[in-house]
C-alpha positions as CSV (number, residue, x, y, z in Angstrom):
1,M,-0.4,-0.2,-0.1
2,A,3.0,2.6,0.9
3,T,4.8,1.7,-2.0
4,R,1.8,2.3,-4.7
5,F,0.6,5.6,-2.9
6,H,3.7,6.4,-3.0
7,S,4.4,6.3,-6.3
8,T,1.4,8.7,-7.2
9,L,2.3,11.5,-5.2
10,S,5.6,13.3,-5.7
11,G,7.1,14.9,-2.8
12,S,6.3,18.1,-3.9
13,Q,2.6,17.8,-2.6
14,F,3.8,17.3,0.6
15,F,6.6,19.6,1.3
16,N,4.2,22.8,1.3
17,D,2.2,25.1,3.8
18,A,-1.2,24.0,2.9
19,F,-1.0,20.1,3.1
20,Q,1.5,20.8,6.2
21,R,-0.9,23.2,7.8
22,A,-4.1,21.0,6.6
23,L,-1.9,17.8,8.6
24,S,-1.4,20.1,11.1
25,H,-5.1,20.7,11.8
26,W,-5.8,17.2,11.5
27,N,-3.3,16.1,14.3
28,R,-4.3,18.7,16.7
29,E,-7.7,17.7,16.2
30,R,-7.7,13.9,16.4
31,L,-5.5,13.8,19.0
32,A,-7.6,15.9,21.4
33,P,-9.8,14.6,24.0
34,S,-13.1,14.6,22.8
35,L,-16.7,12.8,23.4
36,P,-18.7,10.8,21.6
37,G,-21.1,12.2,19.2
38,P,-23.0,12.2,16.2
39,G,-19.5,13.5,14.0
40,S,-17.7,10.2,14.6
41,A,-18.8,8.7,12.5
42,A,-17.9,10.4,9.8
43,R,-14.4,11.8,11.4
44,I,-13.6,8.0,10.5
45,D,-13.7,9.4,6.5
46,R,-11.9,11.7,7.6
47,D,-9.0,10.1,9.6
48,V,-8.8,7.3,6.7
49,R,-8.1,9.9,3.8
50,M,-5.8,12.0,6.0
51,Q,-3.6,9.1,6.9
52,R,-3.1,7.7,3.6
53,L,-1.8,11.4,2.8
54,E,0.2,11.5,6.0
55,L,1.8,7.8,5.1
56,G,2.7,9.4,2.2
57,F,4.7,12.1,3.2
58,L,6.1,10.2,5.7
59,E,7.2,7.4,3.0
60,D,9.0,10.3,0.8
61,L,11.0,11.3,4.3
62,R,11.8,7.4,4.4
63,A,13.1,7.8,0.5
64,E,15.6,10.7,1.1
65,V,17.3,8.3,3.9
66,V,17.0,5.0,3.5
67,E,20.6,4.1,1.3
68,E,21.9,6.4,4.2
69,A,20.4,4.6,6.9
70,A,21.3,1.0,5.0
71,E,24.4,2.1,5.6
72,A,24.4,1.7,9.6
73,P,25.8,-1.0,11.2
74,T,23.3,-3.9,12.9
75,D,25.8,-5.0,15.3
76,V,24.6,-3.4,18.7
77,A,28.4,-1.3,19.9
78,E,28.9,-0.7,16.3
79,F,24.8,0.7,16.2
80,I,25.7,2.9,19.2
81,A,28.6,4.3,18.2
82,W,27.2,5.3,14.7
83,F,24.0,6.4,16.3
84,E,25.9,8.4,18.8
85,G,28.1,9.5,15.9
86,L,24.8,11.5,14.7
87,E,25.2,14.1,17.2
88,A,28.5,15.4,15.5
89,S,27.5,14.8,11.7
90,G,24.0,14.4,11.6
91,P,22.0,16.3,9.2
92,G,21.7,20.0,10.2
93,Q,23.8,19.2,13.5
94,H,25.5,22.7,14.5
95,D,24.1,24.5,12.0
96,R,25.3,27.9,12.1
97,L,22.2,29.8,13.0
98,F,22.4,28.7,16.8
99,D,26.2,30.6,16.5
100,W,24.1,32.9,15.4
101,L,21.5,33.3,18.2
102,E,23.7,33.2,21.1
103,A,25.9,35.9,19.8
104,E,23.7,38.3,17.3
105,A,20.5,37.7,17.6
106,S,17.9,40.7,18.7
107,V,15.3,40.5,20.7
108,D,13.1,40.3,17.9
109,D,15.2,37.6,16.5
110,L,15.0,35.4,19.0
111,K,11.3,35.7,19.3
112,L,10.6,35.2,16.1
113,Y,12.8,31.5,16.3
114,L,10.6,31.0,19.8
115,T,7.6,31.7,17.8
116,Q,8.6,29.2,15.0
117,E,9.3,26.3,17.4
118,A,6.7,26.6,19.6
119,A,4.4,26.2,17.2
120,G,5.9,23.6,15.4
121,E,6.5,21.8,19.2
122,A,4.8,18.2,19.1
123,G,4.3,17.5,22.7
124,F,7.4,15.0,24.0
125,D,5.9,13.8,26.5
126,D,2.9,12.4,24.3
127,L,5.2,11.1,21.8
128,V,7.2,8.9,24.1
129,A,4.0,8.2,25.5
130,M,2.0,6.5,22.1
131,T,5.7,4.8,21.5
132,Q,5.8,3.2,24.6
133,V,2.5,1.3,23.4
134,R,3.1,-2.7,23.1
135,L,7.2,-2.4,23.2
136,P,9.5,-5.1,24.9
137,A,9.9,-4.4,28.7
138,Q,12.8,-3.2,28.8
139,A,12.8,-0.7,26.2
140,K,9.3,0.6,27.6
141,M,10.8,0.8,31.0
142,E,13.4,3.4,29.6
143,L,10.3,5.0,27.9
144,A,8.0,5.1,31.0
145,R,11.6,6.4,32.9
146,N,11.7,9.6,30.5
147,Y,8.0,10.2,30.8
148,W,8.4,10.7,34.3
149,D,11.1,13.7,33.7
150,E,9.0,14.9,31.3
151,M,6.4,14.8,33.8
152,G,8.4,16.3,36.5
153,R,8.6,13.4,38.7
154,G,4.7,14.1,39.8
155,N,5.9,17.6,40.7
156,P,3.7,20.2,38.7
157,K,6.3,22.9,38.5
158,G,8.6,20.7,36.9
159,M,7.0,19.7,33.7
160,H,8.9,20.5,31.0
161,G,5.9,21.7,28.6
162,P,4.4,24.2,31.1
163,M,8.4,25.1,31.7
164,L,8.0,25.8,27.7
165,D,4.2,27.4,28.0
166,Y,5.7,30.2,30.6
167,V,8.2,31.2,28.0
168,V,5.0,31.7,25.1
169,E,3.0,33.6,27.6
170,E,5.8,35.5,29.2
171,L,6.9,36.6,25.8
172,E,3.9,37.2,24.4
173,L,4.4,35.1,21.2
174,E,1.6,34.2,19.0
175,P,2.7,30.5,17.7
176,A,-0.3,29.1,15.0
177,I,-0.3,27.2,12.6
178,E,-1.5,29.7,9.8
179,T,1.8,31.6,10.6
180,T,4.3,28.9,10.8
181,S,7.0,27.8,8.2
182,W,5.8,24.7,6.7
183,E,9.6,23.2,7.9
184,S,8.5,23.2,11.1
185,L,4.7,22.2,10.9
186,A,6.6,19.3,9.0
187,L,9.0,18.3,11.8
188,A,5.8,18.1,14.4
189,N,4.1,16.4,11.9
190,A,6.8,13.8,11.0
191,M,7.2,13.0,14.9
192,T,3.6,13.1,15.2
193,G,3.4,10.4,12.6
194,M,5.7,8.4,13.4
195,A,4.5,8.4,16.8
196,T,0.8,7.2,16.2
197,N,1.2,4.4,13.6
198,R,2.5,1.3,14.7
199,D,4.5,0.7,11.5
200,Y,6.6,3.8,12.2
201,A,7.1,2.5,16.2
202,W,10.7,2.0,15.7
203,H,11.9,4.9,13.7
204,S,9.8,6.8,16.3
205,V,12.2,5.5,19.0
206,G,14.8,6.4,16.8
207,A,13.7,9.9,16.1
208,L,13.0,10.4,19.7
209,G,16.2,9.3,20.9
210,A,18.1,11.4,17.7
211,I,16.2,14.8,20.0
212,E,18.0,13.6,23.3
213,L,20.7,13.4,22.2
214,T,21.2,16.3,19.6
215,A,19.2,18.7,21.8
216,P,21.2,19.5,24.6
217,A,23.8,22.1,22.3
218,R,20.6,23.7,20.8
219,S,19.1,24.2,24.2
220,A,22.6,25.4,25.1
221,A,22.9,28.0,22.7
222,V,19.6,29.8,23.1
223,S,20.1,29.8,26.8
224,K,22.8,32.0,25.8
225,S,21.5,34.1,24.1
226,M,18.7,34.5,26.5
227,R,21.1,35.1,29.0
228,R,23.1,37.7,26.8
229,L,19.6,39.6,26.0
230,G,18.7,39.8,30.0
231,F,16.4,36.9,30.2
232,D,15.7,36.2,33.7
233,A,16.2,32.3,35.3
234,R,13.0,31.8,35.3
235,L,12.8,31.9,31.4
236,R,15.7,30.3,30.6
237,R,14.9,27.4,33.0
238,Y,13.4,25.3,30.3
239,F,16.3,25.6,27.9
240,D,19.0,25.2,30.4
241,L,17.6,22.3,31.7
242,H,17.2,20.5,28.6
243,A,20.9,21.9,28.2
244,V,21.9,19.7,31.0
245,L,19.5,16.6,31.5
246,D,19.1,14.9,28.0
247,I,22.7,14.5,28.2
248,K,21.8,11.9,30.3
249,H,18.5,11.3,28.2
250,S,20.1,10.4,25.7
251,E,22.6,8.0,27.6
252,E,20.1,6.2,29.2
253,W,18.0,6.1,26.1
254,N,20.9,4.3,23.7
255,K,21.6,2.0,26.7
256,E,18.0,1.2,27.6
257,A,16.0,1.3,24.3
258,I,18.2,0.9,21.7
259,T,20.5,-1.4,22.6
260,P,18.5,-3.9,24.0
261,L,15.7,-3.6,20.7
262,V,18.8,-4.0,18.2
263,A,20.2,-7.2,20.4
264,D,17.0,-9.6,19.7
265,P,18.4,-12.0,18.0
266,V,15.7,-12.4,15.6
267,E,14.6,-9.0,14.7
268,G,17.2,-6.9,16.0
269,P,18.7,-6.1,12.5
270,A,15.0,-4.7,11.0
271,R,14.8,-2.7,14.2
272,A,18.0,-1.1,13.7
273,R,17.5,0.2,9.7
274,A,14.0,0.8,11.1
275,M,15.6,3.5,14.5
276,A,18.6,4.7,12.1
277,E,15.9,5.9,9.5
278,G,13.9,7.3,11.8
279,A,16.2,9.4,13.2
280,L,18.0,10.5,10.1
281,M,14.3,11.4,9.1
282,R,14.3,13.3,12.1
283,L,17.2,15.2,11.3
284,R,16.4,16.1,8.0
285,C,13.6,17.9,9.0
286,G,15.4,19.9,11.6
287,K,17.9,20.6,9.2
288,R,14.9,22.0,6.4
289,C,13.8,24.2,10.2
290,F,17.5,25.9,10.5
291,E,18.0,26.5,6.9
292,R,14.5,27.9,6.4
293,Y,14.6,30.0,10.1
294,R,17.8,31.1,8.7
295,E,16.5,32.3,5.9
296,M,13.9,34.5,8.0
297,L,16.3,35.6,10.0
298,G,18.4,37.0,7.5
299,V,21.6,35.2,8.4
300,A,24.2,35.2,6.2
């Protein structure tokens, strides 16, 4: 089904404002808590149509990385080394945008960047929760520990999502689907698609692991920019936290989730390939975002 669908739609039909905004609105609506009613049956037809479009989008993203992912080793130790190497050499890594944000961006520049990022935020806690469904026990436990950290370990003041919401509110940002670049929306849509579609569960594990691996450097750059511009510690807290905590998260994710999944004597190699694809899909989406942000901000 995926191959036939992919052959009938070109990538240009997915990588644009109209499609990504439609997909974003659908994701927002379908994942929101609701109640049964007369519209429930009608939503099934809509969801089937959108799921086919989402599949085409994910398969186009996958087609971009499949050859590179095929080069990843399937031996456990070698795969972990390859995966960790993405922090230095993966698509979009250490983009000059972040040096510029750290050293040169104005308050308005930083607000524009944060608005785009906030509008494209898919909710790491929810992505982890959806991905862990029916995973093998050891990987499931690691995702549970990660989720508990995202939830502030039971302390509402420590929840990561509200920390970002606080930044949005205090800086009076106005993130909205209609004013967000398609590249940022595509990143969130790709992550949501992998987490909600069980055919891409292993991809999602790889993509989420790539976030934990690569977020610290970006978070540190944003925090330094905020410090330079005079923002107080509470406003910087979300970025300060991820600059440090995600280093440990990445180590544990690789050790407790990826390692046992790749070590499986039957499914391990296929899982490794899928996780490699997912990580590269996530990083390529990020690369597109950084290139677009540089264009919007006039970064040479």
